[in-house]
C-alpha positions as CSV (number, residue, x, y, z in Angstrom):
1,M,37.1,-2.7,11.9
2,N,38.5,-3.9,8.5
3,Q,36.2,-6.9,7.4
4,D,38.8,-8.0,5.1
5,T,41.3,-8.3,7.5
6,F,39.1,-9.5,9.9
7,N,38.0,-12.7,7.8
8,I,41.3,-13.4,6.7
9,E,42.3,-13.8,10.3
10,I,39.5,-16.0,11.1
11,R,40.5,-18.1,8.1
12,K,43.9,-18.2,9.2
13,F,42.8,-19.5,12.7
14,L,40.5,-22.1,11.4
15,K,43.0,-23.3,9.3
16,L,45.4,-24.0,12.3
17,V,42.9,-25.5,14.1
18,G,41.8,-27.7,11.4
19,V,45.4,-29.0,10.4
20,T,46.8,-29.3,14.1
21,S,43.5,-31.3,15.0
22,Q,43.7,-33.6,12.4
23,R,47.3,-34.3,13.1
24,E,46.4,-34.9,17.0
25,I,43.7,-37.1,15.9
26,E,45.4,-39.2,13.4
27,K,48.4,-39.8,16.0
28,A,46.0,-40.5,19.1
29,V,44.3,-43.2,16.6
30,E,47.5,-44.5,15.5
31,E,48.9,-44.9,19.0
32,A,45.7,-46.8,20.2
33,L,45.6,-49.1,17.1
34,A,49.3,-50.2,17.9
35,A,48.6,-50.5,21.6
36,G,45.5,-52.6,20.9
37,R,43.0,-50.3,22.3
38,L,41.3,-50.0,19.0
39,K,40.9,-52.5,16.5
40,G,40.1,-50.2,13.6
41,G,36.6,-50.7,12.9
42,E,35.1,-48.2,15.6
43,T,33.3,-45.0,15.5
44,L,34.6,-42.5,18.1
45,S,32.6,-39.9,19.5
46,A,34.3,-36.5,19.2
47,R,33.5,-33.1,20.8
48,M,35.2,-29.7,20.1
49,V,35.0,-26.7,22.0
50,L,35.5,-23.0,20.6
51,T,36.3,-20.4,23.5
52,I,36.9,-16.7,22.6
53,E,37.9,-15.3,25.9
54,G,36.7,-11.5,26.2
55,L,33.5,-12.1,24.0
56,G,32.0,-15.0,26.4
57,V,31.8,-17.4,23.3
58,V,31.7,-21.1,24.4
59,H,30.7,-23.1,21.3
60,E,30.5,-26.7,21.4
61,I,30.6,-29.1,18.4
62,K,29.9,-32.9,18.5
63,G,30.4,-35.5,15.9
64,E,31.5,-39.0,15.3
65,I,34.7,-40.1,13.4
66,A,34.2,-43.5,11.7
67,L,37.6,-45.7,11.4
68,E,36.2,-47.9,8.8
């Protein structure tokens, strides 16, 4: 295994996850605000699950996203 290539591939994957996740969160919050489902001062519970098939990895991350 080439460690440099492996690290670059992990970073590319994590960048993709970060960018696309942020866009989805922003879109969902904007839609919820426009529909009146959120008022703008809430703190949202969030959960992300990383699954790597073939390795049996399932890693869950929980956190909160404050809107104000």
